[in-house]
N, C-alpha and C positions, 0 to 999 in steps of 0.2 A: 621457530624451533631452534634450540641450541645445538651447536655442532657436537657430535659424538666423537670421542677420541679413540674408542676401540677400533673402528675401521682405519683410522689414521695410523695407529701403531702397527696394525696388521699389514697395511699397505707399505709402510716404511720398511719392515723386515722382509716381506716377500718381494717388494719392488727393488730394494737394495740388493738382495741376492740375485734376482733375475737380471737386473741391470749389469752387475759385475760379471755374471756368468755369460750373458749374451754379447757383451761388448769386449770382454776380456780386460776391462778397466776397473780394477778394484776401488781406486779412489772415487770414481764416478758412482759406483754402488754405495760407497760410504757417504757420498753427498746426498743421495736419496734417503738413506737411513737417517742422516743428520737433519735434513730438512723436515722430515716427518716428526722427528723427535722435538724439534724446535716448535713446530706448530702445536703438537700435543702439549708440550711443556708450558707454553704460554697460556693455553686454555686451562690446564690444571692449576697454574698459579692463580688465575682469576677465580676459579670455582672451588678449589679445595685447599688452597694455601700452600705454604712452603714445605711443610713436613710431608704431606701426602705427595706433593710434586716430587720431592726427593726420593720417596719410596717408589713411585711409579717410574721415575727415570731410571732408578737402579734396576727394577725388574726388566725394563726395556733393554738396557745395556747389558745386563747379565744374560738375558735371553740371547742377545746377539753373540756374546762371548761364549756362552755354553753351547751354542749351536755348532760351533766348529769341532770340538772334540766329540760331541754327540753324533755328528755326521759320520765320523769314522766307525761308529758302532751300528747306526741304524740307517745311514744313507743321508744324502744332502737334503732332498725334498722333505722327508719325514722330520728331519731335524729342524729345518726352517719353519715348517708348518707347526711343529710343537712350540717353538719359541714365539711365533706369531700368535698362536691361540692362547698361550699363557699370558702374554703381554696384553692382548685384547681383553681377556677375561678380567685381569687385574684392573685395567682402565675402566671397564664397564662397572665392576663392583665398587671401586673406590671413588670414581669421578662421575661417570655418565649417569648412573642411577640417581645421583643427587641433583643433576642439572635439570 
């Protein structure tokens, strides 16, 4: 069975946030986020090509970026969960259903 990327991006966003929060080390949280992004991105490149990979990467990174100001309005966990769910849904629809 092919690797699904929706859980990878969700874990990247959730795990990156949790790592940064629990360790107090934001770069370490960023490393978790980046590692998941690389894993998913390599899979996307092989399965859906460069244009879709660029779009999915943008959704992933924009979700990360948007979660910061959104957290001020709705709280940290709801914000991170929203970003993770949006990124995972995009990965599922664009890449994982095709695999």
